[in-house]
N, C-alpha and C positions, 0 to 999 in steps of 0.2 A: 404482428403478434403481440398480444398484451404482455406487459411485464410490470413488476414492482421491484424497486431496489431500496433497501432499508439500511441505513447507517445507524448502528446501535450504540448506546452509551456503554462505557467500559469502566466506570467508577471515577475515583478522584484523579487518577493520573492518566496521561495520554496513552492511547492504544487503539487498535483497530478491530472491528467486528462488523462484517457486512453480510446481509442475507439478500438473495435475489431469487425471484420466482418468475418464470415465464412459461407461456403456453395458454391453453384454454380448456374449458370443460370438455369440448369436443375432442381435442387432440391429446389431452393430458398435460400435466405441468412437470417442469423440471426445476429442481432446487439446487442452487449454487451458493455455497458458503465460502467466504473469503476471510480468513483470519478469525481469531477467537478471543483476543484480549487476554485478560488475566483469569485466574481460577473461577472467581464469581461470575465473570462474563460468560463462561460456558453455560451456566444456568440461564442467563439472560437470553442467549442464542436459542437454547432448547425451548424455553417458554414462548419466545417470539414465534418460532416456527410452528409450535403446536397450536398456539392461539390464532395466528393469522394465516397460516398456510395449509389449513385443513387437517391438522393433527396427523401428519404422516409418520410412518415408521422408517422411511427410506429417503436418503439424500443422494442425488446423483453425483454431485461433485463437491468435495471439500478441498480448498486450495489454501496452502500456506505460502504467503508471499515471500517470507524469509524467516530466519530462525531466531529473531529477537523475542524475548519472553513475552512482551506485550502483544505479540501476535499469535504465538503458538500455545500458550499455557491453557487457555480456555477450550481449545480445540480437542484436548484430550477428553474432556467430558462429552463433547459433541460426538466424537468417534465412539466412545463407549455406549452412548445412549441410542444412537441411530445406526441402522444398517446403511453403509455408505458404498456407493458403486465404485468410485475412483477417488483416491487420495493423491493430490498433485503436490509434491514437495521435492526440493532438491536436497540431497543428502551429501554433504561435502566429503565425507570419508570415502565415498564410492570412487573418487577420482585421485586417491592417494598415489597410485602408481604413475599417474600422469604429471604430478606436481612435486614429487619427492625431491627432485633436484634443487628445489628452492629452499631446502631446509638444512643447509650447512653440512650435509653428509652425516648428520646425526641419526638418521632413521633409515630403516628398510621400508619398503612400501607397506609391508604388513604392520610394522611398528607404527608408522605414521597413521595408517588407517585406524588402528586401535586408539592412538592418542586423540585423534579428531573425534571418534565416536565417544570417547570418555568425556570430551569437552561439551557434548551436546546431548545430555541425558533426556531432555524433553523430546527431541527428535527421535531418539532411540525408542522412547516409550510410545510415540505415535506409530513408529514402524512396527513395534511389537503388537500393538492393538490391531493394526491393519492386517498383519499376517495371521493373527489368531482368528479374526473374524472373516477372513477371505476377501478383504478389500484389495483391489488392485492398487499398487503404488506406482505412480508414473512420474518421471522427471518432466520438468516444464521449462523449456527454453524457447527462444524466438521461433515463431511460426507454428508452435504447438497449438492445436485446436482443443479447447475445453468447452464442449457444448456450443453455445452461440458466441463464445469469447475466444479471441486469438491472443496468445502470448506474443508480445512485441519485443520484450527484453526480459532478462539478459540473453545474449547469445551464449551458447555453450562455451565458446572460446573465451569470451570476456569473463564468464563466471569462473573459469579455471584460473585466470590471472588474478581474480579477487580473493580466492580462498586463502592464499598465503598471507594476505593482509588482514584477514578477519581477526578481531580481538581475541577470539578463543582458540585459534590455532597456535601451534608452537612457534617460537621465534624463527623468522625466516629472513632471507635476503631482501624480500619485497616489503617487509613490514617496517614502516618508519618508526624511529625511536625518538620520542620527544625529550629533548635535553632540558637541563635546568632553566635555561633562558626561556624556552617555550613554556615551561610550567609557570615561571614567574609572569610571563606575558598573559597567560590565561587568567591567573589569579588577580592581575591588575586591571582587568577589564571592568569598565563601569558604564552606567547608562549614559547615553547621549541624547540630546533633543533634536528632533527632526521636524521640518515643515515641508509639506507637499501640497502641490496644486494638482488639478487633473492632468495638466500637461507637463508636470515636473516630477519625474519618478525617482524615488530613492532606492529602489531595488537594485542590488549590485549585479553587474555583469560577470564579475569574477569573485564570487564569495569564497570563504574558506571551504575546503573540500569536505564532502560528506564522508561518513565512515564507509569502509568497503562493504560491510554487512548491509548498510542501507542501499548502496549502489547495486547490490545483488538482488534487490526486490523485483518480483515479477510485476511487469506492466501488462495489464490485460485490456483489450479493447473489445467490448461487446458490440455486435452489429445485429440489431434486432429490427428487421424490416426497414433497414436504412437509418435507424436511429442509433447513434453511437454513444456508448457508455465507457468512459475511460477511468480505469482503476489503477492507481499509482503506488499504493502502499507508502513506503518510506524512501522511494527512489530519489536520486539526485539529478542534477543537470546532465551528467554523462548518460545515465540510463534513459532519461527522457529524450535526449537527442538520438540515441540509438533506436528507441521506440518510434520516434518520428520518421527516421530513415526507413524503417521497415513498414510503417503505415503508408508512407509514400509509395513504396514498392508495390503494395497491395491496392493502391489507389484509394486509400481510406484516410488520408491526412486532410481532415477538414474539421472545423469546430464541432465538438461533440455536444449532444444534448445534456449530458451529465458528466462532470469531471470531479474526481476526488482530489482535494488539495493535498499534495505530498507531505508526509511526515508532520502532520498536525499543524501545518502552516509555518514550518521553520524557514527562516530566511536563507539558509544554505542550500535549499533543495530546488529552487527555481531561479531563473534569470529572465530578464526581459526578452532576450533572443529566443530562448526555448519556449516561453509562453506565447510569443508571437507565432512560432511555428505551429503550436498546437491549437491555440485559441483565436489567432488572428491579431492584427494590429489594434491598438486602442481605438475605441469607438467614441462618439460624442457622449457627453455626460447624460445619463438616463437611458441609453440604449442597452438592450439585452440580447445575448446570444444563447444562453443556456443557464444551467444551475450548477453551482459548485458546493460540494459538501466536505466538511472538515471534521475529522474525528478528534475531539478535544476533551480532556478530562474535566470533571465538574469543578475541580479546584485548580485549574490552570488558566486564570484570567489573562495571562500574557500571550496566550495562543488563541487564534492564529496571530502571528506577528502582523503589526499594522501595515508595514510596507508590502507584505504579501497579500493581505486582505485588499489593500488598495489596488495592487497590480491586477488581481483577478477582476475586481469591479471595473477597473479601467478598460478591461477587454470584454466587458459585457457579461461577467459571471459574478453575481453576488454570492458571497460566501455564507453558508449556513453551517454553524458548528453544532455538534451533537450535545456536548456538555452532559446534562443529566437526563436526557430523553432521546428516543429514537427520532430520526428525521428521514423522510422518504420522498420518492417521486414515483408516481404511478402513470402508466400509459395504457388506456383502455381497460383499466382495472378499477373496481369500486374503491372508494376511500375506506381505509380501515376504521373500525369503531375506535373512537377516542382520538383520532388524528386531528391535528389543528393546523391551520395555515400559519406559516412562520415567515418572518421577514429576514432578508439577509443583513449581515453586518453593514453599517454605514461607511462611507468614505470618511477617513479620519485625517485631517490636515495637520494637526499638531500633536506629537506624541513623543514618548521616550522609549528607547530600546537600547 
C-alpha cells in the first residue's frame, strides 16, 4: 500500500506535528495526523494537508500523543477546520476515581477530577470541539488499533501510575519533590567536552529520568504492507522498552523503515540497550537500515544531541531534523512538488554537551 509520512516544522522551538496519508486512488486514502505543535503550527498542518493531500475536508484520525503544549495547541485549529472521524487522546481526569488514593486524602474523586480538568484547559477545549462536531473521542492504550497503526505504549495500568507524577496534577504521594540540593545541582550543570569514535559510544545506559508526562507518550507502530513506521513522540526509555515488549508479542519487533527520534533528540530519552532492541546492534560505518526523523525547532541548534545523533547513525539510521521545513518519506507515492533530497546529520566525533 502506498504511503507518505511528513514531519512538519513547528517554528523556533521544539515540538511535533506529523501528517500521514496511505491508500491509493483505487481504494481511497486515509489521513492520520499526530500532534499539532503550537498555535501557528495548526495553520501549517492545515495548509500541508490541503496542498499535498488533495484538499480534503475530512481526516480519519487525529492522535494526541500526550498533553504537553508543544503537541496539543495546534491540533485545536485542525479539529476546528476539518471534520474528524476519531480523536485519540487520553484524558487524565477520567481516571480520578482509580487514583484518588495517591493524593493525601485531600480530594474526593469528583474533586480530583475537577482539579485535573482545570489543569488541562487545552485538552478540555479539544474535548469540547469533538463533542460539538460529533467526533468520536477514544482512549489510546497498548494494543489499540488506529487505522494501520498499533499503539504499543503506554499500557492503561502504567498510564494510571504516571498521572499522579504529572507536573500539572495536584501534589501526590507519587510526585517527587526536588529539594534545594537538587535545584543547586541543576543550576550548576555546565557543558562538558566529549570525544566519540564509531566503536566508542557516549550515550548513557542510565540517564536522568524523563518526566512522567513524556513517559506517558503514545508509541505507535505503523505496519503498511510489512513496512514499519515507528512514532515515538516524547517517550523515554521505559515507554520504549514497554513498546518493544509489546511489539515482540505481536512478532513486529524488527528494525523499522522509518523511526521518529524521541523528544527532539534529547539524551534522556534513549539508551544503547533500548536502541539495540528497536534498531538492532551497531552496524559497520556507512551501512544503513532505515531513516530517522527528528522534530527540531529552527532556533534549536543544540538538538538533536550529538550523542543521540551518533547513536542512531551507528545503528544504520541517519537523523534528518525538520528545523524550518518539512521532511518526508514516500513509498509508492510521487514526490511532492517542491520536495528536495536531504542528507542526514553527520557523525560528530568531538562536541560539547
